[in-house]
N, C-alpha and C positions, 0 to 999 in steps of 0.2 A: 194073554198075547197080544190081544188089540192096544194098551197101551208101550208095549216094546214095539209095536209097529209103527205108532204114532211119532217114538222118542230117535226111531230109524228114518223115518223118514225127514224128520225135524233138522237133524243132522247132517241129511244128507243133501235140501235145503240149501242149508248154512254152508257144508264145503261147497256146493255151486256157485253160490252168491259168492263165496271169497273167491272159488277159482276164477269167475267172469272179472272180479274187481282187477284180481291179478293179470286175464289178458287186458284187460282195456286199458291198465295203467304201462302194460307192457309196450301195446299198442300205440300208446300215445307217447313212449318215450323213442320208439322205434322210427315215430314221424319225425321226432326231434333230431334226433340222430341222422335220420335221412335229409332233411334240413342242412343242417349244418353240413354233411359232405358236400351235399350240393356247394355249400358256399366255400369250403375248402376247395374242392376242385373248381371253382371259378376262378379262386384266388393263385391257387399254382398254375393256373392257363395264363394269366397274367406275367407271371415270371418269367415265362416265357417270350422273347420278342424275338419278331418276324419281321426281317429287311423286306422292303417293298419290290426293291431289285438287287440282281448279284450285283458285287463291288468289294471294295477294302472295305474292311472295320476296323477304328483306330477308336482308343480309350477318348474320352472326353477328358476336358481339364477340371478341376475341381471347382464346383459350383462355390466355395468358400472364398471371400475375401480376404482371410487371412493364409490361405495354401492355395497358391497356384499350380500344384504338381498334377499327374495327371490320376485318374481312377485308376486303381487296380486290384488285383483278385485280392478279397477281406475288407475294401474300403466301406465303412461303412455311409449307407445310402439313405437318403433323407428323400422325402414328397417333395418333387419337383427341379429334382436335381439330374443334370444331363450325365449319363451314363455312357454311350458310345457315340459316335460320328460316322456318317455312312456318307462321304462325299462321291459326291459324281465326278472320277476321276476325266470324263473326256472333255469336259470344259475346267480349267483353271484358272484362277485367279490369282493375283499378287494384294495382299492386303498391308499398305505402306500407310505408316505415320508421318502426317505432313503437321508442321509448324504452325502455329495459329496467327502467325505472320505471314503466311503464304496464304491459309487455309481460303481467303478470300475470292483468292482467283481461281479456285479449285471448283468446276462445274463439273455436272454430270454431261458424257459423250465427247470429253474432250479427249485428243491422241496422246498416244505414252508409248515409250520405248521402254521394255521390262526387261533386265537382265539376271537372270539366274547364276547365284556366285558359284554351283557346281557346274554350270556351263560357260565358264567366261567366254569363250571365243565366239558367242552367238549373242544375236540379239534379236526380241521378240515384239513385234506389234501388238500395241493392247490399247484399250480404250477404257476412261472413268466410268463406272456402271453405278457408284455411290459414295459419297461422303457423308459421312456420321454427324447428326446436327449437333450432337455434344461431343467435350474432350476424353480422350480416356480415362477413366473415372481411378487405375489403379497409378499411373504416370502424374495424374494429377495429386493425388492423395500422397506417396513415396519420393515423388521427386519434383513435385511444385512447377510439373511442365504441361503445358496446357497444347495436345498431338489430337490430329482428331484421325480416325482411320480410314481409309480409305481405299476404295476395293476396285482393282484394275484389272479388266478382265484380258486374258491371252488371248489374240487372234490367233491361233495354227492353223491358217487357212493350207498350207503347204505342208502340213503332218511334220514338222522339225523338231517337236518336243519328242524325247525318246519315252516309248513304252511303256518301261520301269520307273518313269521317274515318279516320286512320292511328293504326297500332300505334305507341307508344312518346312519344304528345304527353303532355305534363306534365299532373299531375294532384292533387287530395287527397282524402281519405275522412274524413269524420267518422263512429267508431265509436262505437254508441251501446250502453255497457257497464251502462246501468242505468237505469229509468226512474222516476225520485221524483218522488212529488206533496207539497205540503204539508209541504217540510221547512225549514228555518232555514239561510240560505245568507248568506256574506258573499266577498266577493274573495279568492283564493286568496290573493294577497300580503300580506293580513291578518293570517294566521296565520306564527308567528314559534316556533321553540324557546328555550325558557328553564327553566334549571335541571332540565332533561331532559324534561320537559314542552310542549303543544302551551297556547300564552297567545295573546290578542288583549291589545291596548290599547283601553280602551272611554273615553270620555269621562263623566267623573263631575264636572259643574260646572264650575270652570276649569281642571281636570287630567284625564290621561290615567291611568288605571290599569290595571296588569298583572289579564288575569282569564284564569286555567284555563279551558281549553275542551276539550271532546270531541268530536272531527272524526269524518266517515264519508268517503262517497264524494267526489269531486274529478273538475277535469277543467282544462284550462288557463286556465279565466276563475275558477271559483266553485268552493267547498268547502263541505262541508256542515257546520254545527253542530248535534250532539245534546246538548249540553246545557253549560251557560255562562252564555249569552245569551237576551235577551229580544228579541223584533220591534220594531225601532224603536231597538234602542242604536247610536250612532255610533262607529264602528270605525275606528281610522287605518288608513289604506293604504301607512303606509311605515313600521310600528313599529320605534321606536329606544329599546331598553330598557336604562335605566342599570345598570349591576350590580349598584351601594350601594345603588339606591332604585328601589322598584317605582310611585313616583308620579312624575309630570314633567306640568310644566306645559303645556297646550295648544301644539304645534306643527304640528297638521295644519289648511290651511285650507280642505280639501276633506274632511273626512272620510265614510266609506261608513257605509250605513245598514243593520244587521240585516235581512234581510228575509224572508219566506215566500214558496218557490216550488215550481216544477216545473220 
């Protein structure tokens, strides 16, 4: 009987040790699962994006250099990609691209006039806030054109902008780089380069004579003439200078007249 009792005790101890080992393993497993659950909850919380303020939510453009489309539902998102934009529509700006031949004249705080395509009968005052230090990479790569993104903030002091105006509408901006008064000016296409200097063709009697000029500021319509012309001179709108002669017969049916203006 005593031997049988010892066997029973030994068997019971073995069962207890086995049960304790099972409990220990399962306790460690539970701890690992709890840690994994905490990690999954943190990852799940990161999938929910909360806006810092109320506003209009729009999908961002794809961050891929080969795809310029907007992000949409089901798109593959990688780390660092922009997913949505939350524009502050209480302040609007126009992003215009300035050609490299003009960008050196553009500076912060210059005044501008902004025209929105969907509001053709209105003009809005603006001010330059930022000029990109490098040209737009996409147009440089695909079109071999160097243009610089320029941010022009619209100053809507009289609340003229419609409340339902959406971000992303097309707009143009005329940036005022200088204000000139009482200066001589001619259409910009009247000035050309001949033998390394700026010249215009001026009507003298029945002939068009090449006249050297000193130029100043210009825009896409007119160019300032600092020296070389006098008010009333008739200049060719399409100068065509013969390399062998600086005098040609009049071939311009409607010459422009040099004038003083601002």
